[in-house]
N, C-alpha and C positions, 0 to 999 in steps of 0.2 A: 336527797332529803333535806326539807326546808328546816330554818331555823327562825326562832321569834325570841324577841327580848322580853325578859321578866324582871320585875323589881325583886331585889333580894335583901338588902339591909341598907340601912341608912348610912352615908358615906363617913360620918364620925365616929362610925362603930369600928372602923377599920383603920388601925394606925400603922405607922411604918414599923416593919419587922415583924409583923403579925400574919398568921394564918388563921382563916375561918372557914369551917365546912358549913355549906348549906345545901339544900336540895331544892332544885329547880326543875319544875317540871318532870320530877321523878329522877333527875340526873344528880350524881354526886359530884357537887362543885366546890374546889377549893378556891377561895378568894385570898389574894395575897397582896400585902403593900409592902414594896421593897424600893429602898432608895427614891421614894416619892412617887413610884409608878405603881398602878393597880394592874392585877393580872387575874385570869381565871382558867384554871385547868381542871381536869377531871380529878376527883379525890381518890385516886386508885393508882398504885404503882404499877407499872407494866410488867414487872419482875415476878412479884410473889402476892399482888392483889391487896396490899396492905392499904391503910389509909394514911395518906400523905399528911392529912391535916395534923396528925400527931407528931410529926417531924419538926424541923427547923426550917427558917428561911434566913438565907445569907448571901449578900452580893448578887441578887437577881437569881438566886437559884432556891430550889427546895430539895431538903434531904430526907430520902426515905428512911423512917426510924427503925425499919426492920434489918436492912442491910447496907445502908449509907450510900446508896445510889443517889447521884445528884442531877435534877433535871433544870434546864433553864425555864424560868416562868414565861419568858417571852415567846419562846418557840415550842416549848416542850421537849426539846433535843435532851438526850442522855449525855451529861459530861463527866459523869463518874462510873462509867461500866458499859458493857455491850448490850444495853436494852433498848427496846422500842421507845420512841417518842411518846410523850403524854398528848392526848387529846386536849387542845387550848380552845376557849371560848372568847368571843369578842366582848368587850365590855364599854359601858358607857355611864355618864352620868345623867339622871334624869330628876334636875332639881337636887334636892338633898339625898337621893337614892343612887344606889349603885344598880345598874341593869345589865344582866348577863343574857347572851343570845345561845340558847342550847337547841338541839334537834327537837322539832316537833313529836318525832316518834319518841315512844318510850324507850329507855335504856333495856339492853338485852343483860344476860347474866354475866357477860364478859365485861361489861361496864361498871359493874357493883364491886365495891371493896368488900373483902372478908374482914369483919369486924371480931374482935376479940370478946369472949364471954364477960359480962360484968362480974 
């Protein structure tokens, strides 16, 4: 499956210690800035399919708001439970923008988070 870069947000919108959900070519992407490094993972916990963007980022990891599992942002590896790793995406700066490489194919149901009703 091929991947292509897409511009997402301006780099100055993402400050250290923050999480930002974006949709990129249909994919639910979680942008994170932690300790000066930029990361992009899928915005879906591999355990209960919740949105990770409503969780917290700390020391290079994101914590699931539903059950507390922690995932390394750099690798997607679960470091706080026996769960599958997160899908990660390559990032790059394009001038003032953050670009993320996501699959060219549209995401399947297994890639979409379950959202609580408003």
